C-alpha positions as CSV (number, residue, x, y, z in Angstrom):
1,X,-0.6,-27.4,-55.0
2,X,1.3,-26.5,-52.0
3,X,3.3,-29.0,-50.3
4,X,2.7,-30.3,-46.7
5,X,5.5,-28.5,-45.1
6,X,5.6,-25.4,-47.3
7,X,1.6,-24.9,-46.1
8,X,2.4,-25.5,-42.8
9,X,5.1,-22.8,-43.1
10,X,2.8,-20.1,-44.0
11,X,0.0,-20.9,-41.6
12,X,2.4,-20.9,-38.8
13,X,3.9,-17.4,-40.1
14,X,0.2,-16.3,-40.4
15,X,-0.1,-16.8,-36.8
16,X,2.8,-15.3,-35.6
17,X,1.5,-11.8,-35.5
18,X,-1.9,-13.0,-34.1
19,X,-0.1,-14.8,-31.2
20,X,2.3,-11.7,-30.6
21,X,-1.1,-9.4,-30.5
22,X,-2.9,-11.4,-28.5
23,X,0.0,-11.5,-25.9
24,X,0.4,-7.4,-25.8
25,X,-1.0,-5.7,-23.5
26,X,-4.8,-3.9,-24.1
27,X,-3.6,-0.5,-22.6
28,X,-0.8,1.3,-22.4
29,X,-2.3,3.4,-19.6
30,X,-1.9,2.5,-15.9
31,X,-3.8,4.8,-13.5
32,X,-2.8,4.2,-10.1
33,X,-5.2,4.5,-6.4
34,X,-2.8,6.7,-4.4
35,X,-4.2,7.5,-0.9
36,X,-2.0,10.3,0.6
37,X,0.3,7.6,2.8
38,X,3.9,7.9,2.5
39,X,4.3,4.2,1.8
40,X,2.3,3.6,-0.9
41,X,3.0,6.5,-2.5
42,X,6.8,6.2,-2.7
43,X,5.9,2.0,-4.0
44,X,3.5,4.1,-6.7
45,X,6.4,6.4,-7.8
46,X,9.0,3.1,-8.1
47,X,6.2,1.5,-10.0
48,X,5.7,4.6,-12.5
49,X,9.7,4.6,-12.8
50,X,9.7,0.8,-14.0
51,X,6.4,1.2,-16.4
52,X,7.3,4.5,-18.0
53,X,10.2,3.0,-19.5
54,X,8.3,-0.1,-20.9
55,X,5.7,2.2,-22.8
56,X,3.0,2.6,-20.1
57,X,1.6,5.9,-19.3
58,X,1.3,6.3,-15.6
59,X,-0.7,8.4,-14.0
60,X,-2.3,8.7,-10.0
61,X,-5.4,9.3,-8.4
62,X,-5.4,10.6,-4.7
63,X,-8.1,8.9,-3.4
64,X,-9.3,7.1,0.1
65,X,-9.1,3.8,0.1
66,X,-12.6,3.2,0.2
67,X,-13.6,5.7,-3.1
68,X,-10.5,3.6,-4.5
69,X,-12.5,0.3,-3.8
70,X,-15.4,2.2,-6.0
71,X,-13.0,3.5,-9.2
72,X,-11.8,-0.4,-9.3
73,X,-15.0,-1.6,-9.5
74,X,-16.2,1.0,-11.7
75,X,-13.4,1.0,-14.1
76,X,-12.2,4.5,-13.4
77,X,-8.9,2.8,-12.0
78,X,-6.2,-0.1,-12.8
79,X,-4.1,-0.8,-9.6
80,X,-4.0,0.1,-5.5
81,X,-0.8,-1.0,-4.0
82,X,-2.2,-0.6,-0.5
83,X,-4.8,-3.0,0.1
84,X,-4.5,-3.3,3.7
85,X,-6.5,-6.1,5.3
86,X,-8.6,-7.0,7.7
87,X,-8.4,-2.7,7.7
88,X,-10.2,-2.4,4.2
89,X,-12.1,-5.5,4.6
90,X,-15.5,-4.5,4.3
91,X,-14.5,-2.6,0.8
92,X,-12.5,-5.6,-0.2
93,X,-14.9,-8.0,0.3
94,X,-17.7,-6.0,-1.4
95,X,-15.5,-5.7,-4.7
96,X,-14.5,-9.2,-4.4
97,X,-18.4,-10.5,-4.5
98,X,-19.0,-8.3,-7.4
99,X,-16.4,-10.2,-9.4
100,X,-14.6,-6.9,-10.1
101,X,-11.1,-7.0,-8.6
102,X,-8.3,-9.7,-8.4
103,X,-6.1,-9.7,-5.3
104,X,-2.6,-10.6,-5.9
105,X,-1.5,-11.0,-2.7
106,X,0.7,-9.6,-0.5
107,X,3.5,-7.0,-1.5
108,X,4.9,-6.2,1.7
109,X,5.3,-8.9,4.7
110,X,5.3,-8.1,8.0
111,X,2.9,-5.6,8.7
112,X,1.0,-4.5,11.6
113,X,-1.5,-1.5,13.2
114,X,-3.1,-0.4,15.8
115,X,-3.4,2.3,19.0
116,X,0.2,3.3,19.2
117,X,2.3,5.3,22.1
118,X,5.9,6.1,22.2
119,X,8.2,4.4,23.8
120,X,8.1,6.2,27.4
121,X,4.7,5.6,27.5
122,X,5.2,1.7,27.4
123,X,8.1,1.7,29.7
124,X,5.5,3.3,32.8
125,X,3.3,0.5,31.5
126,X,0.7,1.0,28.8
127,X,1.1,-1.5,26.7
128,X,-2.4,-3.1,26.1
129,X,-5.4,-1.2,24.9
130,X,-7.9,-2.1,27.7
131,X,-5.7,-0.2,30.1
132,X,-7.5,2.8,28.2
133,X,-10.4,2.3,30.2
134,X,-8.4,3.2,33.8
135,X,-9.9,6.6,34.2
136,X,-6.5,8.2,35.4
137,X,-5.0,6.6,32.1
138,X,-7.6,8.1,30.1
139,X,-6.5,11.7,31.9
140,X,-3.3,11.5,31.1
141,X,-4.2,11.1,27.4
142,X,-6.5,14.0,27.8
143,X,-9.0,11.1,25.9
144,X,-7.5,11.9,22.2
145,X,-6.8,10.0,19.5
146,X,-4.8,11.3,16.5
147,X,-5.6,9.7,13.4
148,X,-5.0,10.1,9.7
149,X,-7.3,11.6,7.2
150,X,-11.4,11.5,7.9
151,X,-12.9,8.5,5.4
152,X,-9.7,6.6,6.2
153,X,-10.6,2.9,6.9
154,X,-8.9,3.1,10.2
155,X,-10.0,6.3,11.5
156,X,-13.9,4.9,10.8
157,X,-12.7,1.8,12.8
158,X,-11.8,3.8,16.1
159,X,-14.8,5.3,15.5
160,X,-17.0,2.5,15.6
161,X,-14.9,1.3,19.1
162,X,-16.0,4.9,20.3
163,X,-19.9,4.3,19.8
164,X,-19.2,1.0,21.1
165,X,-17.6,2.1,24.1
166,X,-15.0,-0.6,23.3
167,X,-11.7,0.0,25.8
168,X,-13.8,2.6,27.8
169,X,-13.3,5.0,24.8
170,X,-16.9,5.9,24.6
171,X,-16.2,9.6,25.4
172,X,-12.7,10.1,23.9
173,X,-12.2,12.2,20.9
174,X,-10.5,11.7,17.5
175,X,-8.8,14.2,16.1
176,X,-8.0,13.3,12.1
177,X,-5.5,14.9,10.0
178,X,-3.0,14.2,7.2
179,X,-0.2,11.6,8.3
180,X,2.2,14.4,8.3
181,X,-0.1,16.1,10.5
182,X,-0.3,13.6,12.8
183,X,3.2,12.8,13.2
184,X,3.5,16.7,13.4
185,X,1.5,16.2,17.0
186,X,3.6,12.8,18.0
187,X,6.8,14.9,17.4
188,X,5.3,17.2,19.7
189,X,4.1,15.0,22.4
190,X,8.0,13.5,22.3
191,X,9.9,16.7,23.0
192,X,7.4,17.4,25.7
193,X,7.7,13.6,26.8
194,X,3.7,13.9,26.7
195,X,1.7,10.8,26.9
196,X,-0.1,10.5,23.2
197,X,-2.4,7.8,21.9
198,X,-2.1,7.8,17.9
199,X,-3.0,5.3,14.9
200,X,0.8,3.6,14.3
201,X,1.3,1.0,11.5
202,X,4.4,-0.8,10.1
203,X,6.6,-0.4,8.0
204,X,7.1,3.1,9.1
205,X,10.0,5.0,10.1
206,X,7.7,6.3,13.4
207,X,8.7,3.2,14.5
208,X,12.4,3.7,15.4
209,X,12.3,7.5,15.4
210,X,10.0,7.8,18.4
211,X,10.3,3.8,19.7
212,X,6.5,3.3,18.5
213,X,4.8,0.6,20.5
214,X,1.6,-1.0,19.3
215,X,-0.8,-1.8,22.1
216,X,-2.1,-5.2,22.0
217,X,-5.7,-5.2,21.1
218,X,-7.7,-8.3,22.2
219,X,-10.9,-6.7,21.0
220,X,-9.8,-7.0,17.6
221,X,-10.7,-3.1,16.9
222,X,-7.8,-3.2,14.2
223,X,-8.8,-6.8,13.0
224,X,-7.4,-10.7,14.7
225,X,-3.7,-11.0,15.5
226,X,-3.7,-7.3,17.2
227,X,-3.4,-6.0,13.9
228,X,-1.3,-8.2,11.9
229,X,-1.8,-7.1,8.3
230,X,-1.3,-7.8,5.0
231,X,-0.9,-5.2,2.1
232,X,-2.3,-6.5,-0.8
233,X,-1.5,-5.5,-4.5
234,X,-5.5,-5.1,-5.8
235,X,-6.0,-5.1,-9.7
236,X,-9.5,-4.2,-11.5
237,X,-10.2,-7.7,-12.7
238,X,-11.2,-6.2,-16.3
239,X,-7.7,-4.9,-16.6
240,X,-6.0,-7.5,-14.9
241,X,-7.3,-9.9,-17.5
242,X,-6.7,-7.5,-20.4
243,X,-2.9,-6.9,-19.7
244,X,-0.9,-10.4,-18.6
245,X,2.2,-8.3,-19.0
246,X,1.7,-5.7,-16.4
247,X,-0.3,-8.1,-14.4
248,X,3.0,-10.3,-14.2
249,X,4.9,-7.2,-13.4
250,X,2.4,-6.5,-10.6
251,X,2.3,-10.1,-9.1
252,X,6.1,-9.8,-8.5
253,X,6.5,-6.0,-7.3
254,X,6.7,-7.1,-3.7
255,X,9.0,-5.5,-0.4
256,X,10.1,-6.3,3.0
257,X,9.0,-4.8,5.8
258,X,12.6,-3.1,5.9
259,X,13.3,-1.8,2.4
260,X,9.3,-0.2,2.7
261,X,10.3,2.0,6.1
262,X,14.0,2.8,4.4
263,X,12.0,4.7,1.4
264,X,9.3,5.5,4.1
265,X,12.1,7.7,5.7
266,X,13.8,9.4,3.1
267,X,10.9,10.4,1.3
268,X,8.5,11.2,4.6
269,X,10.9,11.8,7.7
270,X,13.9,13.3,5.2
271,X,11.9,15.0,2.7
272,X,13.9,14.5,0.3
273,X,12.2,14.4,-3.5
274,X,9.8,11.6,-4.7
275,X,10.9,10.8,-8.2
276,X,14.8,11.3,-6.4
277,X,14.1,8.3,-3.9
278,X,12.1,6.3,-6.2
279,X,15.1,6.6,-8.8
280,X,17.7,6.2,-5.9
281,X,15.9,2.7,-4.6
282,X,15.8,1.1,-7.8
283,X,19.9,2.0,-8.7
284,X,20.7,0.7,-5.3
285,X,18.4,-2.8,-5.6
286,X,19.7,-4.4,-8.9
287,X,18.5,-7.6,-7.8
288,X,15.1,-6.4,-6.7
289,X,14.7,-4.9,-9.9
290,X,15.3,-8.0,-11.6
291,X,13.1,-10.2,-9.8
292,X,10.5,-7.7,-10.2
293,X,11.0,-7.4,-14.4
294,X,11.8,-11.2,-14.4
295,X,9.5,-12.4,-17.7
296,X,8.1,-9.0,-18.3
297,X,8.4,-6.9,-21.6
298,X,7.9,-3.6,-23.0
299,X,5.0,-3.1,-25.0
300,X,6.9,-3.8,-28.2
301,X,8.0,-7.1,-26.9
302,X,11.5,-6.4,-25.9
303,X,12.9,-8.1,-22.6
304,X,11.7,-5.2,-19.9
305,X,15.3,-5.5,-17.9
306,X,17.6,-3.9,-20.4
307,X,15.2,-1.2,-21.4
308,X,14.7,-0.1,-17.9
309,X,18.5,-0.5,-17.1
310,X,19.3,1.8,-20.2
311,X,16.7,4.3,-18.8
312,X,17.9,8.0,-17.9
């Protein structure tokens, strides 16, 4: 008959593989929703360069935010690093009400968005959105608003403002494009000192490059607090529950507005290679990498920090 101490040891030994298996992430895949915005594009690449050495297969899905929320709910995507709130509030609330997503909180602090003008327009006295209702001001802007892609939440918000004649915008038009396309229009206007109204946000390199000023928005076209925003990490609930190790990494994956502006500038303004920008940022911010990887392991259970540090 086995002694009690020997029996206890055998039982403990038998439980070890089960415990390790329970702690291991169920999936080695990480499917990221990546709209064509420079901030989330670089963030997603930084995350990929952290996750891949740990044994994860990272893929990127170039989808609008609206479609992204749908794929998170259907199980066709796993993570979205650009949950701008309140801009995406309707999509976010619907997914939360369905119990299909988990909100891990802000991954960048100090964000804001809204109607934007170059600095010389602000210096001419245009600082508030209600001034757009003045016919002379509207003529200076040619009654046009430049925005990012059709189907984006922010473009939809501006279309609602036009439909409701908010700030006298009822007879204005929206010219939608990609972010680079919109900013090309801004650059052309700035070079000629023409007035231009466009969708702007921070963090982004546009702010220092064109001395961009975001207009006060008392009617809340872009949400309360004149477009003050959160940028959330949104995870499909089933994925978050089945993959606690990756969830920990995602929960600790956070940036300051200045950090994000720096890598957006390197990628979008300087047009440097995406992989190089992410790799360089990681190399130059070892303390931030340590914070991201605190308590995180490879899929085999090894400490993540040493594996990432040794990765080519």
